[in-house]
N, C-alpha and C positions, 0 to 999 in steps of 0.2 A: 745591422738590424735584419731579422729574418723576413723573408718574403711570405705573403699570404698564399695558401694552397687554394687552388681552384677546384670546386666540386664537379665531379663527373655527372652528367645528366642521367638519371637512373633509367629513363625510357630508352635512351640511345644505347646504353651498354647492353640492354637486353636484345635489341633489335639488330645491331650491327656487329660484325666481326672484323678484326684487323688481321691481315696476313702477315707473314714474316717480312715480306717486302714492303708493307705498308699500305697494301691495297685494301679498300673497304668493301666488304661483301654484305649483301642483305639476303633475307629469306624471301621467297615468292609469297605474294599476297593471296588471298582467296583459297587457301588451302583447305580450311576446315569446313567449308560450306559445300554440301551435296557431294561428299567425296565418294559415296558408294554409287553415284550415277555416272562417274567418270570412266573412260576407257582405261584399260591397263597401261597403254602407252602414255596416256597422259598422266597417270598416277606416278609413273616412274620418274617423270620430270620433276615432280614436287620437291625432293630432298636436295636438289642442286642450290648452290648459292649463286647469286648473280652479283656482278660488280656494280658499283654505284657510279653514276656519271661524275665527271671531274668538278663540275660546279656544285653539286650537292655534297660531294666528299670534303670539299673545303669547309662547308657549314658543320658537317658532322664532326670534323676534326676539333672544331671549337668546343663541341659538347663533350668530347672525350679527350681531354688534354694529355692524360698520362697513358693512353693506349696507342700512341703513334710511335 
């Protein structure tokens, strides 16, 4: 008997990235608000991805079962 497939959470797949080693990364929040008023040094930090804490990563993996 075939097993059921679990659906991937559509919001989670847009917000999180899984690296080759299985680490989950997220984008910084508050990027689009008042971007023109920020310093250049601050703006250059925005494209970086940050790693998600271990406790939250466990929850996110349940939302994205086939991305790990």
